C-alpha beads as a LAMMPS data file, in Angstrom:
LAMMPS data file: protein, C-alpha beads

151 atoms
150 bonds

1 atom types
1 bond types

-500.0 500.0 xlo xhi
-500.0 500.0 ylo yhi
-500.0 500.0 zlo zhi

Masses

1 110.0

Atoms # bond

1 1 1 403.953 -289.214 -179.657
2 1 1 407.676 -288.718 -180.349
3 1 1 408.308 -288.189 -176.623
4 1 1 406.577 -291.451 -175.728
5 1 1 408.582 -293.345 -178.351
6 1 1 411.825 -291.788 -177.065
7 1 1 410.977 -292.727 -173.466
8 1 1 410.233 -296.327 -174.494
9 1 1 413.523 -296.588 -176.423
10 1 1 415.548 -295.131 -173.542
11 1 1 413.827 -297.425 -171.033
12 1 1 414.594 -300.449 -173.256
13 1 1 418.294 -299.568 -173.375
14 1 1 418.305 -299.207 -169.582
15 1 1 416.897 -302.726 -169.214
16 1 1 419.432 -304.189 -171.638
17 1 1 422.375 -302.384 -170.016
18 1 1 422.140 -304.633 -166.949
19 1 1 422.109 -307.913 -168.885
20 1 1 424.881 -309.809 -170.603
21 1 1 424.075 -310.274 -174.264
22 1 1 425.981 -312.447 -176.699
23 1 1 427.951 -310.005 -178.848
24 1 1 429.201 -312.377 -181.523
25 1 1 427.507 -315.667 -182.347
26 1 1 430.869 -316.951 -183.642
27 1 1 432.727 -316.228 -180.380
28 1 1 434.877 -319.148 -179.204
29 1 1 435.625 -319.620 -175.508
30 1 1 439.426 -319.195 -175.077
31 1 1 439.708 -321.997 -172.500
32 1 1 437.382 -324.748 -173.680
33 1 1 437.491 -323.822 -177.390
34 1 1 433.747 -324.275 -177.853
35 1 1 431.232 -321.741 -179.215
36 1 1 429.906 -319.251 -176.690
37 1 1 426.099 -319.219 -176.564
38 1 1 423.528 -317.032 -174.855
39 1 1 422.892 -318.692 -171.505
40 1 1 422.539 -318.062 -167.798
41 1 1 426.295 -318.676 -167.474
42 1 1 427.504 -316.102 -170.023
43 1 1 430.456 -314.024 -168.772
44 1 1 432.609 -311.307 -170.272
45 1 1 435.908 -309.555 -169.789
46 1 1 436.531 -306.006 -170.966
47 1 1 440.141 -305.549 -171.982
48 1 1 442.302 -302.461 -171.567
49 1 1 442.322 -301.986 -175.360
50 1 1 438.497 -301.748 -175.376
51 1 1 437.773 -305.212 -176.769
52 1 1 435.323 -307.599 -175.081
53 1 1 435.900 -311.350 -174.749
54 1 1 432.982 -313.588 -173.780
55 1 1 433.096 -316.943 -171.994
56 1 1 430.766 -319.911 -171.532
57 1 1 431.123 -319.940 -167.741
58 1 1 432.530 -318.166 -164.699
59 1 1 435.081 -320.927 -164.313
60 1 1 436.412 -320.352 -167.829
61 1 1 436.620 -316.581 -167.384
62 1 1 438.267 -316.825 -163.981
63 1 1 440.886 -319.242 -165.336
64 1 1 441.820 -316.623 -167.934
65 1 1 441.653 -313.767 -165.418
66 1 1 444.013 -315.567 -163.047
67 1 1 446.508 -316.472 -165.811
68 1 1 446.305 -313.488 -168.186
69 1 1 449.943 -313.566 -169.291
70 1 1 449.536 -317.099 -170.647
71 1 1 446.416 -316.175 -172.647
72 1 1 448.036 -313.004 -174.016
73 1 1 451.119 -314.966 -175.153
74 1 1 448.867 -317.629 -176.702
75 1 1 446.993 -314.915 -178.628
76 1 1 443.600 -315.408 -176.977
77 1 1 443.701 -311.966 -175.322
78 1 1 444.891 -308.836 -177.086
79 1 1 445.635 -306.979 -173.819
80 1 1 445.179 -307.199 -170.048
81 1 1 441.731 -307.537 -168.527
82 1 1 440.270 -304.321 -167.136
83 1 1 436.844 -305.502 -165.846
84 1 1 435.090 -308.850 -165.547
85 1 1 431.354 -309.542 -165.429
86 1 1 429.202 -312.560 -164.709
87 1 1 425.511 -313.134 -165.130
88 1 1 423.691 -313.846 -161.882
89 1 1 421.983 -317.214 -162.263
90 1 1 418.890 -316.345 -160.223
91 1 1 418.517 -312.677 -161.215
92 1 1 419.957 -312.705 -164.733
93 1 1 421.665 -309.398 -163.885
94 1 1 425.096 -308.372 -165.117
95 1 1 427.318 -308.322 -162.035
96 1 1 430.902 -307.251 -161.491
97 1 1 432.552 -310.670 -161.016
98 1 1 434.544 -309.390 -158.030
99 1 1 431.287 -308.612 -156.178
100 1 1 429.493 -311.866 -157.010
101 1 1 429.204 -314.980 -154.890
102 1 1 429.869 -318.401 -156.410
103 1 1 428.149 -321.665 -155.553
104 1 1 430.444 -324.659 -155.888
105 1 1 429.341 -328.293 -156.070
106 1 1 425.765 -327.930 -157.274
107 1 1 423.805 -330.594 -159.094
108 1 1 423.389 -328.283 -162.076
109 1 1 425.524 -329.392 -165.024
110 1 1 427.162 -326.607 -166.991
111 1 1 427.884 -327.087 -170.680
112 1 1 431.631 -327.265 -170.094
113 1 1 431.444 -329.348 -166.937
114 1 1 432.311 -326.261 -164.879
115 1 1 431.137 -326.062 -161.341
116 1 1 430.952 -322.395 -160.311
117 1 1 427.580 -320.669 -160.555
118 1 1 427.519 -316.894 -160.046
119 1 1 424.920 -315.229 -157.827
120 1 1 424.207 -311.565 -157.112
121 1 1 424.096 -311.821 -153.314
122 1 1 423.825 -314.268 -150.413
123 1 1 420.032 -314.433 -150.671
124 1 1 420.273 -315.560 -154.308
125 1 1 423.122 -317.970 -153.531
126 1 1 421.073 -319.633 -150.768
127 1 1 418.033 -319.791 -153.061
128 1 1 420.120 -321.411 -155.805
129 1 1 421.677 -323.820 -153.302
130 1 1 418.242 -324.824 -152.023
131 1 1 417.018 -325.658 -155.525
132 1 1 420.159 -327.154 -157.112
133 1 1 422.359 -328.121 -154.167
134 1 1 425.888 -326.949 -153.546
135 1 1 428.820 -327.700 -151.298
136 1 1 430.073 -324.196 -150.641
137 1 1 429.332 -320.526 -151.317
138 1 1 432.529 -318.637 -152.118
139 1 1 433.573 -315.025 -152.564
140 1 1 435.723 -313.937 -155.500
141 1 1 438.750 -313.718 -153.192
142 1 1 438.326 -317.418 -152.271
143 1 1 438.786 -318.571 -155.873
144 1 1 442.403 -319.313 -156.756
145 1 1 444.060 -320.534 -159.942
146 1 1 444.881 -323.781 -158.140
147 1 1 441.210 -324.322 -157.255
148 1 1 440.085 -323.485 -160.796
149 1 1 442.523 -325.980 -162.293
150 1 1 441.296 -328.613 -159.856
151 1 1 437.686 -328.070 -160.887

Bonds

1 1 1 2
2 1 2 3
3 1 3 4
4 1 4 5
5 1 5 6
6 1 6 7
7 1 7 8
8 1 8 9
9 1 9 10
10 1 10 11
11 1 11 12
12 1 12 13
13 1 13 14
14 1 14 15
15 1 15 16
16 1 16 17
17 1 17 18
18 1 18 19
19 1 19 20
20 1 20 21
21 1 21 22
22 1 22 23
23 1 23 24
24 1 24 25
25 1 25 26
26 1 26 27
27 1 27 28
28 1 28 29
29 1 29 30
30 1 30 31
31 1 31 32
32 1 32 33
33 1 33 34
34 1 34 35
35 1 35 36
36 1 36 37
37 1 37 38
38 1 38 39
39 1 39 40
40 1 40 41
41 1 41 42
42 1 42 43
43 1 43 44
44 1 44 45
45 1 45 46
46 1 46 47
47 1 47 48
48 1 48 49
49 1 49 50
50 1 50 51
51 1 51 52
52 1 52 53
53 1 53 54
54 1 54 55
55 1 55 56
56 1 56 57
57 1 57 58
58 1 58 59
59 1 59 60
60 1 60 61
61 1 61 62
62 1 62 63
63 1 63 64
64 1 64 65
65 1 65 66
66 1 66 67
67 1 67 68
68 1 68 69
69 1 69 70
70 1 70 71
71 1 71 72
72 1 72 73
73 1 73 74
74 1 74 75
75 1 75 76
76 1 76 77
77 1 77 78
78 1 78 79
79 1 79 80
80 1 80 81
81 1 81 82
82 1 82 83
83 1 83 84
84 1 84 85
85 1 85 86
86 1 86 87
87 1 87 88
88 1 88 89
89 1 89 90
90 1 90 91
91 1 91 92
92 1 92 93
93 1 93 94
94 1 94 95
95 1 95 96
96 1 96 97
97 1 97 98
98 1 98 99
99 1 99 100
100 1 100 101
101 1 101 102
102 1 102 103
103 1 103 104
104 1 104 105
105 1 105 106
106 1 106 107
107 1 107 108
108 1 108 109
109 1 109 110
110 1 110 111
111 1 111 112
112 1 112 113
113 1 113 114
114 1 114 115
115 1 115 116
116 1 116 117
117 1 117 118
118 1 118 119
119 1 119 120
120 1 120 121
121 1 121 122
122 1 122 123
123 1 123 124
124 1 124 125
125 1 125 126
126 1 126 127
127 1 127 128
128 1 128 129
129 1 129 130
130 1 130 131
131 1 131 132
132 1 132 133
133 1 133 134
134 1 134 135
135 1 135 136
136 1 136 137
137 1 137 138
138 1 138 139
139 1 139 140
140 1 140 141
141 1 141 142
142 1 142 143
143 1 143 144
144 1 144 145
145 1 145 146
146 1 146 147
147 1 147 148
148 1 148 149
149 1 149 150
150 1 150 151
């Protein structure tokens, strides 16, 4: 009986390890200054000092990632960003943001007005685009600070 319980607990942690979960219900997005909520757009950055900062959207997180010095000086980050993660819209999986694809120009309204929706792979991006529209599918390397500020 104890072995079965242990297996169930370990399996549950394995399932949760691949999902982004809101860590602090009082977290405030450093860019848009609104409360971060559990959603399909939740993103997080792990800092070099071990802290985790969560964001309401990929656009918000990528703005901070591409202008870290500004956010450190302003006191919104305690150290440089080590890793960044997005939640795949279709899959719900936690994805390294540098490996994700981003759909721009969809008909889906994000809470902050952002316009980048993260997807796990091209299949998911095309599926999202088919359902919600989209102008372009972009790789992480295509997203610049200039583009983010324009959006």
